[in-house]
C-alpha positions in Angstrom: 0.0 0.0 0.0 1.4 3.4 -1.0 2.0 5.9 1.8 1.7 9.6 1.2 4.8 11.7 0.7 4.9 15.2 2.1 6.8 17.8 0.1 7.3 21.1 1.8 6.3 24.2 -0.1 6.6 28.0 0.3 3.4 30.1 0.3 2.6 33.4 -1.5 -0.6 33.9 0.5 -2.3 32.3 3.6 -5.8 33.8 4.3 -8.2 32.5 7.0 -11.6 33.2 8.3 -12.2 31.4 11.7 -15.9 31.1 12.5 -17.3 30.6 16.0 -21.0 29.9 16.4 -22.7 30.7 19.7 -26.1 30.9 21.3 -27.5 34.1 22.6 -29.7 34.9 25.6 -33.3 35.5 24.7 -34.4 39.0 23.7 -30.9 40.5 24.0 -30.2 41.3 20.4 -31.2 45.0 20.7 -28.9 45.5 23.6 -26.1 43.6 21.9 -26.4 45.6 18.8 -26.0 48.8 20.8 -23.0 47.2 22.6 -21.3 46.3 19.3 -21.7 49.8 17.9 -20.3 51.2 21.1 -17.3 48.9 20.6 -16.7 50.3 17.1 -18.6 47.8 15.0 -20.5 49.0 11.9 -23.7 47.6 10.6 -23.0 45.9 7.3 -25.1 46.9 4.3 -24.7 46.2 0.6 -25.6 49.8 -0.3 -22.5 51.0 1.6 -20.1 50.4 -1.3 -17.4 52.2 0.6 -17.1 49.1 2.7 -16.0 46.9 -0.2 -12.3 47.3 0.7 -12.7 48.0 4.4 -12.4 44.6 6.0 -10.1 42.4 3.9 -6.7 43.9 3.6 -4.8 44.9 0.4 -5.4 44.1 -2.4 -8.6 42.3 -1.7 -12.1 43.7 -2.5 -15.6 42.3 -2.3 -18.1 43.6 -4.8 -21.5 44.3 -3.2 -23.1 44.3 -6.6 -21.8 40.9 -7.5 -22.9 39.5 -4.1 -26.4 40.7 -4.7 -26.5 39.1 -8.1 -24.9 35.9 -6.9 -27.9 35.0 -4.6 -31.5 34.7 -5.5 -33.8 37.5 -4.3 -35.4 35.7 -1.3 -31.9 34.6 -0.1 -30.7 38.2 -0.3 -33.5 39.3 2.0 -32.2 36.9 4.6 -28.5 37.5 4.1 -28.6 41.3 3.7 -31.6 42.6 5.6 -32.5 46.2 4.8 -33.4 47.3 8.3 -32.5 46.2 11.8 -36.2 45.1 12.4 -36.2 42.8 9.4 -35.5 39.1 10.1 -32.2 37.8 8.8 -28.5 37.6 9.4 -27.5 41.0 10.8 -23.8 41.5 10.3 -21.6 44.0 12.3 -18.0 44.4 11.2 -14.9 46.1 12.6 -11.7 46.8 10.7 -8.8 46.1 13.0 -5.5 45.6 11.1 -4.2 44.3 14.4 -0.6 43.0 14.3 -0.2 40.0 16.5 2.3 37.2 17.0 2.1 33.4 17.2 4.7 31.6 19.3 5.1 27.9 20.0 8.0 25.6 20.9 9.4 25.7 17.4 7.7 28.6 15.6 7.6 32.4 16.0 6.0 34.6 13.4 3.5 37.4 13.0 -0.1 37.5 11.7 -2.6 40.2 11.1 -6.2 40.3 12.3 -7.7 42.3 9.4 -11.2 42.5 10.8 -13.9 40.8 12.9 -17.5 40.1 12.0 -20.4 39.5 14.4 -23.6 38.0 13.0 -26.9 38.2 15.0 -29.3 35.7 13.6 -32.8 34.3 14.2 -33.4 31.6 16.8 -31.0 33.3 19.2 -28.0 32.3 17.2 -24.8 34.2 16.4 -21.5 33.9 14.7 -18.1 35.5 15.3 -15.7 35.6 12.3 -12.0 36.4 12.8 -10.4 37.4 9.5 -6.6 36.7 9.5 -3.8 37.1 7.0 -0.3 35.6 7.5 2.5 37.6 5.8 4.2 35.0 3.7 7.7 36.3 3.1 9.2 33.1 4.7 6.2 31.0 5.6 5.8 27.3 4.6 2.6 25.4 4.0 3.2 23.5 7.2 3.7 26.7 9.1 0.3 28.0 7.9 -1.4 24.7 8.7 0.1 24.6 12.2 -1.1 28.1 12.9 -4.6 27.3 11.8 -4.6 24.1 13.7 -3.7 25.9 16.9 -5.7 29.1 16.4 -9.0 27.2 15.8 -8.8 25.6 19.3 -10.4 28.0 21.7 -9.5 26.1 24.8 -6.2 24.2 25.0 -6.7 20.5 24.4 -3.1 19.0 24.4 0.5 19.9 25.1 1.0 21.5 21.7 -2.0 23.8 22.3 -0.6 24.7 25.7 2.7 25.6 24.2 1.1 28.2 21.8 1.1 31.8 22.8 -0.9 34.6 21.2 0.3 38.1 21.4 -1.6 41.3 20.6 -0.1 44.8 20.6 -0.7 45.1 24.4 -0.9 41.6 25.9 -0.1 37.9 25.4 -2.6 35.1 25.9 -2.4 31.4 26.6 -5.8 30.6 25.1 -7.4 31.8 21.9 -10.6 32.1 23.8 -9.1 34.8 26.1 -7.7 36.6 23.1 -11.1 36.5 21.4 -13.2 37.8 24.3 -10.7 40.3 25.7 -9.4 41.9 22.5 -11.7 41.3 19.6 -15.2 41.2 21.1 -14.8 42.4 24.7 -18.4 43.1 25.4 -19.8 39.8 24.2 -19.7 37.4 27.2 -22.7 38.8 29.1 -24.9 38.0 26.1 -23.8 34.4 25.6 -26.4 31.8 26.7 -24.6 29.5 29.2 -27.4 27.1 29.9 -25.5 24.3 28.2 -22.6 24.7 30.7 -24.6 23.1 33.4 -23.8 19.7 31.9 -20.0 20.3 31.5 -17.0 20.1 33.7 -14.3 22.2 32.1 -15.8 24.5 29.6 -15.9 28.2 30.4 -18.1 29.3 27.5 -20.8 27.4 25.5 -19.9 25.5 22.3 -22.3 23.9 19.8 -20.2 21.0 18.6 -16.8 21.3 20.3 -14.3 24.0 21.4 -12.9 24.4 17.9 -13.8 27.0 15.3 -14.7 26.3 11.7 -11.9 27.2 9.3 -12.3 28.8 5.9 -8.9 29.3 4.3 -7.0 30.0 1.1 -3.5 28.6 0.5 -1.5 30.0 -2.5 1.7 28.2 -3.4 4.7 30.0 -4.8 6.3 29.5 -8.2 3.4 27.4 -9.7 4.4 24.5 -7.4 2.6 21.3 -8.2 -0.1 20.4 -5.7 -0.1 16.8 -4.6 -3.0 14.7 -3.2 -1.2 14.9 0.1 -1.2 18.7 0.0 -5.0 18.8 -0.7 -5.7 16.3 2.1 -3.6 18.2 4.6 -5.2 21.5 3.8 -8.7 20.0 4.3 -7.8 18.3 7.6 -5.7 21.3 8.8 -2.8 18.9 9.5 0.2 20.9 10.9 3.0 19.1 12.7 3.4 16.1 15.0 4.8 16.2 18.5 8.3 15.9 17.0 7.7 19.1 14.9 7.6 17.1 11.6 5.0 17.8 8.9 2.0 15.7 9.7 -0.7 14.1 7.6 -3.6 12.3 9.3 -3.7 9.3 7.1 -1.1 6.7 6.1 -3.0 5.4 3.1 -3.0 7.0 -0.4 -6.0 4.9 -1.3 -8.0 6.5 1.5 -6.7 10.0 0.6 -7.7 9.5 -3.0 -11.2 8.3 -2.0 -11.6 11.2 0.4 -10.6 13.8 -2.3 -12.9 12.2 -4.8 -15.8 12.8 -2.5 -14.7 16.1 -0.9 -12.9 18.1 -3.6 -14.3 20.4 -6.2 -12.0 20.3 -9.2 -13.7 22.5 -11.8 -10.5 24.6 -12.1 -8.0 21.8 -11.7 -5.0 21.3 -11.9 -4.3 24.8 -10.6 -7.1 25.4 -8.1 -9.1 23.1 -5.9 -11.8 23.7 -3.3 -12.1 21.0 -0.6 -15.2 20.9 1.7 -15.4 19.2 5.1 -17.7 19.4 8.0 -15.1 21.5 9.9 -13.2 23.3 7.1 -13.7 24.8 3.6 -10.4 25.6 1.9 -9.1 26.8 -1.5 -5.7 25.5 -2.6 -4.1 27.2 -5.6 -0.9 27.9 -7.5 -2.2 30.6 -9.7 -0.5 34.0 -10.2 -1.3 37.0 -8.1 -4.1 38.4 -10.3 -6.1 35.2 -10.3 -5.2 34.5 -6.6 -6.7 37.8 -5.7 -9.9 37.0 -7.5 -10.1 33.7 -5.7 -9.6 35.4 -2.4 -12.3 37.9 -3.2 -14.7 35.1 -3.8 -13.7 33.4 -0.5 -14.3 36.7 1.4 -17.6 37.3 -0.4 -19.9 34.9 -2.1 -18.4 31.7 -0.8 -18.2 33.1 2.7 -21.9 33.7 2.8 -22.6 30.2 1.2 -20.7 28.8 4.1 -22.5 30.9 6.7 -25.9 29.9 5.3 -25.0 26.2 5.6 -23.6 26.7 9.1 -26.8 28.6 10.1 -29.0 25.8 8.7 -27.0 23.1 10.5 -26.9 24.7 13.9 -30.6 25.7 13.8 -31.5 22.1 12.8 -29.4 20.7 15.6 -31.0 23.1 18.1 -34.5 22.1 17.0 -33.6 18.4 17.3 -32.2 19.0 20.8 -35.3 20.9 21.9 -37.5 18.0 20.7 -35.4 15.5 22.7 -35.9 17.6 25.8 -39.7 18.0 25.5 -41.9 16.0 27.7 -45.0 15.3 25.6 -47.3 14.8 28.5 -46.4 18.0 30.3 -44.8 20.6 28.0 -47.7 21.7 25.7 -46.4 25.3 25.5 -43.0 24.1 24.5 -44.5 21.7 21.9 -46.4 24.6 20.3 -43.3 26.8 20.4 -41.3 24.0 18.8 -43.9 23.5 16.0 -43.9 27.3 15.4 -40.1 27.3 15.2 -39.8 24.4 12.8 -42.5 25.9 10.6 -40.9 29.4 10.6 -37.5 27.9 9.7 -38.9 25.8 6.9 -40.9 28.7 5.4 -38.5 31.6 5.8 -34.9 30.3 6.0 -34.5 26.9 4.4 -34.5 26.9 0.6 -33.4 24.2 -1.9 -32.4 26.9 -4.4 -30.2 29.6 -3.0 -27.5 30.6 -5.6 -28.1 31.8 -9.1 -24.8 30.8 -10.7 -23.8 27.3 -11.7 -20.4 27.0 -10.1 -21.6 28.7 -6.9 -24.6 26.3 -6.8 -22.3 23.3 -7.0 -20.1 24.5 -4.2 -23.2 25.4 -2.1 -24.6 21.9 -2.6 -21.3 20.3 -1.8 -21.2 22.2 1.5 -24.7 21.3 2.3 -24.0 17.6 1.7 -20.9 17.5 3.9 -22.7 19.3 6.7 -25.4 16.7 6.6 -28.1 19.3 6.4 -30.4 17.4 4.1 -30.6 14.4 6.5 -31.0 16.8 9.5 -33.8 18.6 7.7 -35.6 15.4 6.9 -35.4 14.4 10.6 -36.9 17.8 11.6 -39.7 17.4 9.1 -40.5 14.0 10.5 -40.4 15.5 14.0 -42.9 18.2 12.9 -45.3 15.6 11.4 -45.1 13.6 14.7 -45.7 16.8 16.8 -48.7 17.7 14.7 -50.1 14.2 15.0 -49.5 14.1 18.8 -51.0 17.6 19.3 -54.0 16.8 17.2 -54.7 13.6 19.2 -54.0 15.3 22.5 -56.2 18.3 21.7 -59.1 16.1 20.5 -58.9 14.0 23.7 -58.8 17.0 25.9 -61.7 18.7 24.1 -63.8 15.5 24.3 -63.1 15.2 28.1 -63.7 18.8 28.7 -66.9 18.8 26.6 -68.2 15.7 28.6 -67.4 17.2 31.9 -69.0 20.6 31.0 -72.0 18.9 29.6 -72.6 16.8 32.7 -71.8 19.8 35.0 -74.1 22.1 33.0 -77.0 19.7 33.2 -76.6 19.1 36.9 -76.0 22.7 37.9 -78.4 24.2 35.5 -81.4 21.9 35.8 -80.9 20.8 39.4 -79.1 23.7 41.0 -80.8 26.6 39.4 -84.3 25.1 39.9 -83.7 24.7 43.6 -82.3 28.1 44.5 -83.0 30.4 41.5 -85.8 32.2 43.2 -83.6 33.2 46.1 -80.9 34.6 43.7 -83.3 37.2 42.2 -83.0 40.9 43.1 -81.5 41.7 46.4 -80.2 38.4 47.8 -81.1 37.6 51.4 -78.1 35.6 52.5 -79.9 34.8 55.8 -82.0 32.3 53.9 -78.9 30.1 53.6 -79.3 29.1 57.2 -82.7 27.5 56.5 -81.5 25.5 53.5 -81.6 21.7 53.6 -78.6 19.6 52.6 -79.8 19.4 49.0 -80.5 23.1 48.7 -76.9 23.8 50.0 -75.7 21.4 47.3 -77.8 23.1 44.6 -76.4 26.5 45.7 -72.8 25.4 45.6 -73.4 23.8 42.1 -74.9 27.1 40.8 -72.2 29.4 42.1 -69.4 27.0 41.0 -71.0 26.7 37.5 -71.0 30.5 37.1 -67.4 30.7 38.4 -66.2 28.0 36.0 -67.8 29.8 33.1 -66.1 33.0 34.0 -62.7 31.2 34.5 -63.0 29.5 31.1 -63.7 32.8 29.5 -60.8 34.5 31.1 -58.3 31.8 30.3 -59.4 31.7 26.7 -58.9 35.4 26.3 -55.5 35.1 28.1 -54.4 32.3 25.7 -55.4 34.4 22.7 -53.4 37.3 24.0 -50.3 35.0 24.5 -50.6 33.7 21.0 -50.7 37.3 19.6 -47.6 38.2 21.6 -45.7 35.0 20.3 -46.6 35.9 16.7 -45.3 39.4 17.1 -42.1 38.0 18.7 
């Protein structure tokens, strides 16, 4: 069996976007928007064309016009909402151009945090994106992979993570998590939903899958260097170095690597450019010249970035809905069942579309991302859940209505015919309460039935009006 051979290569460009999804506290988005703006973040809008070069570093540019044309109109409404009240993915961005350093046992080089995005999304979901460029005057492919492998880990997991240090212009940090929440988004922590931490032992902040960020990256090789299957696999797996500081690849079988790349790579522009999608990474590997490389980076910062975000948003919402269903007690949580039905229906109607992209190559990449995230299977599971919930609620409501109707019918007959006939004359006009003392046992029973029947009717009317009021509030929310 052939083993992969690693050939070290120099890079012309190493560009990354690290994405951290998080859950927000309920009804906090208005306050968080104000906090972000106080921290220097700007609301992103396609009509602000002056922002096309603001967040990406030289010489990169994202055309707002091309982005609008790239997606179908109903997708644009979700991705680029026109007002802060419109439902969608609300983006706040801050240009930083922050010069930082990465130090480990064997490496020491600088990187630049070009900008940071914060997305506030429906279903109390958010994303933080850290946009990083590594100056590549003397950087190897392995260096860039090792950097990405360490930076994506928010909390140290092994000795190599613990050896990494992250320095900003003012302070050095042991964890990427501390660097993120103290330097890049310092006002974020109070708004994070920490309910999930109750079931953990070591986590300081909540994570959806694990304590690693999703990686979107572009690796551009120098001098038209040939790209091997091993290079593409290492890029997709973010394989840096082993514990002996030797270039590492997480497979010893070329047959496996070839099968993996057959399934995960998009080779429309081979042999010079490949896109490889995985459930934890989406990378572009190229050896094109500077002009084409810049165009590729512009796409990764623009259209493909949003394609990735849509799929991440879909996956996490579907996971949240599945988790909520697993926690519902069908016999006791009727309000939660109704809320879950409403959430699934809203997601299906407003946010999940089979057709999203208008251009063929973008559509193929989008479908490949969706497939490797497993969103189609997750969506099918949620649709089955919705059908089961509807069936259960229909049966439950029918039984409850039948029981209530039977009880009210019997009670109405008894209290109306028996109770009212016994004491109705004493309840006309000014009531003489002294007559109660002369009532027989059956007259006392009739009086109690009459008063309780009137009370139950008033209570049912009040609770019905109250439920209608709650429904109206939920619809507005």
